[in-house]
C-alpha positions in Angstrom: 36.1 65.2 132.8 39.3 64.3 130.9 37.3 63.2 127.9 35.5 66.6 127.8 38.8 68.4 127.9 40.3 66.4 125.0 38.4 68.2 122.1 39.2 71.6 123.6 42.9 70.5 123.7 42.7 69.4 120.1 41.1 72.7 119.1 43.9 74.7 120.8 46.5 72.9 118.6 44.8 73.9 115.4 45.2 77.4 113.7 42.1 79.7 113.9 39.5 79.1 111.2 40.4 82.1 109.0 44.1 81.2 109.2 43.3 77.7 108.0 41.4 79.2 105.0 44.3 81.4 104.2 46.6 78.4 104.2 44.1 76.4 102.1 43.9 79.2 99.5 47.7 79.1 99.2 47.7 75.3 98.8 45.2 75.6 96.0 47.1 78.3 94.2 50.2 76.1 94.5 48.5 73.4 92.4 47.7 75.7 89.5 51.1 75.8 87.8 51.3 72.0 87.8 47.9 71.8 86.0 49.0 74.3 83.4 52.1 72.4 82.4 51.4 68.9 83.7 51.7 65.9 81.3 49.3 63.0 81.1 50.3 60.2 83.5 51.7 57.1 81.8 49.7 53.9 82.3 49.5 50.5 80.8 45.7 50.4 81.1 43.6 50.8 78.1 41.8 54.2 78.1 38.1 53.9 78.8 36.4 57.0 77.5 33.1 56.4 79.3 34.8 55.8 82.6 36.9 59.0 82.2 33.9 61.3 81.5 31.9 59.7 84.4 34.8 60.3 86.8 35.3 63.8 85.6 31.6 64.6 86.1 31.6 63.1 89.5 34.7 65.0 90.5 33.2 68.3 89.4 30.0 67.5 91.4 32.2 66.8 94.5 33.9 70.2 94.0 30.6 71.9 93.7 29.3 70.3 96.9 32.4 71.2 98.8 32.1 74.8 97.6 28.5 75.0 98.7 29.2 73.6 102.1 32.2 75.9 102.7 30.3 79.0 101.5 27.3 78.2 103.7 29.3 77.7 107.0 31.6 80.7 106.5 28.8 83.1 105.4 27.2 83.2 108.8 28.1 83.6 112.5 29.4 82.0 114.5 32.2 80.7 112.4 33.0 77.0 112.5 35.4 75.7 115.1 39.0 75.0 114.2 38.2 71.3 114.1 35.2 71.8 111.8 37.2 74.1 109.6 39.9 71.5 109.3 37.3 69.0 108.1 35.8 71.4 105.6 39.3 72.3 104.3 40.3 68.7 103.9 37.1 68.1 101.9 37.9 71.0 99.5 41.5 70.0 99.1 40.6 66.4 98.4 37.9 67.3 95.9 40.3 69.6 94.0 43.1 67.0 94.0 40.6 64.4 92.7 39.5 66.4 89.7 43.2 67.2 88.9 44.0 63.5 89.0 41.1 62.8 86.6 42.5 65.4 84.1 46.0 63.8 84.3 44.4 60.5 83.4 43.4 61.7 79.9 46.1 60.4 77.5 47.7 62.7 75.0 46.8 60.2 72.2 43.2 61.2 72.7 44.1 64.6 71.2 46.0 67.7 72.3 43.0 69.9 71.5 40.7 67.8 73.7 43.3 67.9 76.5 43.5 71.6 76.3 39.8 72.0 76.7 39.7 69.6 79.7 42.7 71.4 81.2 41.1 74.8 80.8 37.9 73.5 82.5 40.0 72.1 85.4 42.0 75.3 85.8 38.8 77.3 85.9 37.5 75.1 88.8 40.8 75.2 90.7 41.3 78.9 90.3 37.6 79.6 91.1 37.8 77.5 94.3 41.1 79.3 95.3 39.4 82.7 94.8 36.3 81.6 96.8 38.5 80.5 99.7 40.4 83.8 99.6 37.1 85.8 99.6 35.8 83.8 102.5 38.8 84.4 104.8 38.8 88.1 103.8 35.0 88.7 104.2 33.9 85.6 106.3 30.3 86.8 106.8 27.6 87.0 104.2 28.5 89.4 101.4 28.0 89.9 97.6 31.6 88.8 97.0 31.0 85.4 98.6 28.0 84.8 96.3 29.9 86.0 93.2 32.9 83.7 93.9 30.7 80.8 94.8 28.7 81.2 91.5 32.0 81.2 89.6 32.9 77.8 91.0 29.5 76.4 90.5 29.4 77.6 86.8 32.8 76.2 86.2 31.7 72.8 87.5 28.5 73.0 85.4 30.7 73.4 82.2 32.3 70.0 82.6 29.4 68.0 81.1 29.5 70.4 78.1 33.1 69.6 77.2 33.4 67.9 73.8 33.9 64.2 74.2 36.4 63.5 71.5 39.1 65.4 69.6 37.0 66.0 66.5 34.3 67.6 68.5 36.9 69.6 70.4 38.4 70.8 67.1 35.1 71.9 65.9 34.4 73.8 69.1 37.7 75.7 68.9 37.3 76.4 65.2 33.8 77.7 65.8 35.2 80.1 68.5 37.8 81.3 66.0 35.2 81.9 63.3 33.1 84.0 65.8 36.2 86.0 66.9 37.2 86.9 63.4 33.6 87.7 62.5 33.4 90.1 65.5 36.7 91.7 64.5 35.5 92.2 60.9 32.2 93.8 62.1 34.1 96.1 64.4 36.4 97.2 61.6 33.5 97.9 59.3 31.7 99.8 62.0 34.8 101.9 62.7 35.0 102.7 59.0 31.4 103.7 58.9 31.7 105.9 62.0 35.0 107.6 61.2 34.7 108.1 57.4 32.1 110.9 57.6 34.5 113.0 59.8 36.8 113.6 56.8 34.5 115.9 54.8 32.8 117.4 57.9 36.1 118.3 59.5 37.3 120.1 56.4 34.3 122.4 56.5 34.7 123.0 60.3 38.4 123.8 60.0 37.7 126.4 57.2 35.0 128.0 59.4 37.3 128.1 62.4 40.6 129.0 60.7 41.1 131.9 63.0 40.8 129.8 66.2 44.3 128.3 66.0 44.5 127.3 69.7 41.0 125.7 70.0 41.5 121.9 70.4 38.0 121.2 71.6 35.8 118.7 69.8 33.0 120.3 67.8 29.7 118.5 67.6 31.4 115.4 68.9 33.9 115.3 66.0 37.6 114.9 66.7 39.7 118.1 66.0 43.0 116.3 65.8 44.0 114.9 62.4 45.5 111.9 64.2 42.0 110.9 65.2 40.6 110.3 61.7 41.7 108.7 58.4 43.4 110.4 55.5 42.4 109.6 52.0 45.5 107.3 51.7 44.4 105.6 54.9 40.9 104.9 53.6 42.3 103.5 50.4 44.6 101.1 52.3 41.7 100.0 54.6 39.7 98.6 51.6 42.1 95.7 50.9 42.6 95.2 54.6 38.9 94.6 55.1 38.9 92.3 52.1 41.8 90.3 53.7 39.9 89.9 57.0 36.8 88.8 55.0 39.0 86.2 53.3 40.3 85.1 56.8 36.7 84.5 57.9 36.0 82.6 54.8 39.1 80.4 55.3 38.1 79.5 58.8 34.6 78.7 57.9 35.7 76.4 55.0 38.2 74.7 57.3 35.6 74.2 60.0 33.2 72.8 57.4 35.8 70.4 56.0 36.5 69.1 59.6 32.8 68.7 60.2 32.1 66.8 57.0 35.3 64.8 56.6 37.1 64.8 59.9 37.8 61.4 61.5 37.9 61.0 65.3 41.0 58.7 65.1 43.1 61.2 63.1 43.9 63.2 66.2 47.3 64.5 65.2 46.1 66.0 61.9 43.1 67.6 63.6 45.5 69.0 66.2 47.7 70.5 63.5 44.7 72.1 61.8 43.5 73.6 65.1 46.9 74.8 66.1 47.6 76.9 63.0 43.9 78.0 62.7 44.2 79.3 66.3 46.7 81.8 65.1 44.4 83.5 62.6 42.2 85.4 65.1 45.2 87.0 67.0 46.7 88.0 63.6 43.4 89.6 62.5 43.3 91.5 65.8 46.8 92.8 65.2 45.8 94.0 61.8 42.6 95.5 63.1 44.4 97.5 65.8 47.0 98.8 63.3 44.3 100.4 61.0 43.1 102.8 63.7 44.4 106.4 63.3 47.0 107.5 63.4 47.9 104.8 60.8 51.4 103.6 60.2 51.2 102.1 56.7 54.4 100.1 57.2 52.9 98.5 60.4 49.7 97.7 58.5 51.8 96.0 55.7 53.8 94.0 58.2 50.6 92.8 60.0 49.0 91.9 56.7 52.0 89.9 55.7 51.9 88.0 59.0 48.2 87.2 58.5 48.7 86.1 55.0 51.5 83.8 56.1 49.2 82.2 58.7 46.3 81.8 56.3 48.4 80.1 53.6 49.9 77.8 56.2 46.5 76.9 57.5 45.2 76.2 54.0 48.2 74.1 53.1 47.9 72.0 56.3 44.2 71.5 55.6 44.9 70.6 52.0 47.4 67.9 53.0 45.2 66.4 55.7 42.5 63.8 55.6 39.7 66.5 55.8 40.4 67.4 52.2 39.9 64.0 50.4 40.3 65.8 47.0 43.4 68.1 47.3 42.6 69.6 44.0 39.3 70.9 45.5 38.9 74.4 44.0 38.1 76.2 47.3 41.6 76.2 48.6 43.4 77.6 45.5 40.5 80.1 45.2 41.1 81.4 48.7 44.8 81.5 48.3 44.3 83.6 45.2 42.0 85.9 47.0 44.5 86.3 49.9 47.3 87.0 47.4 45.2 89.6 45.6 44.6 91.5 48.8 48.3 91.4 49.8 49.4 92.5 46.4 47.1 95.5 46.6 48.4 96.3 50.1 52.0 96.2 48.8 51.2 98.6 46.0 49.6 101.1 48.4 52.5 100.9 50.9 55.5 100.6 48.6 56.6 104.2 49.2 56.9 103.3 52.9 59.3 100.5 52.1 61.4 102.7 49.7 61.6 105.7 51.9 
């Protein structure tokens, strides 16, 4: 009789299942800042790459299994008992702590770029699990939110085997993403020009035909009636060298990526990191320029953003030129791109000089 009462007594000392999930979610959220800023743990052991990646894959699989079990038991009634919930919570917490520990075991001398990719994957898993636990204690029975959150954790775990295995591969992955982002930005700019340019002539005719309707601000045939919503002739003239500068940015990134692919050495981690760090600034600089050319256009802002982009491009080219990925520094493609960038910037300065002098 006493033995039968013991489990019941133990249950009564534990918080209710949903309260335990709420506490678990908080614990997982508490781990995130440490992963974001945490340094690699110092060790005297020689780094074993194969062992690291095997441990990381196994840790991700353990998280995925824990997420599956937790989702299954909290997506149906009756809910688990407090004791069962404690066991499931401990499994989740242990799995998350284990994958974080594996990430911490990756030394910085394997490459900062590689560490950033592993850190990003680890953060996605920890954050996804925290979100899943939060959803489960808010909507503990089967719901679309449960499945969506579970799929996020599962997908994050599935990404682990796809992480590049060395710093050169990591650098190429990041550079490829930057190329794609700049390519998308350039295409969006060109599309915006194509869509907005026809309004100029069309609106002139509309405004003449409706000169008596001074108070009418409605769009006519889908065309903007406010001059702030389309480009002036001066704006259109300025956009031409801006587009050329973005094209040059895309060309710079593609050539840098090609140089890393053809000449990059896995053991030159610091130089590869330097190339990636500065190249990573190109896409945000292109985005700033792209946003500044939308009407109403402030020509001085466009000039400033162009100058920032040119500075980043030149620095990226100089760092690439001084690195091992450019075995022949006199290679003609780097001076050629620098000249192209300078030509664009000089034209932009000519078209915006009045803004500086006024």
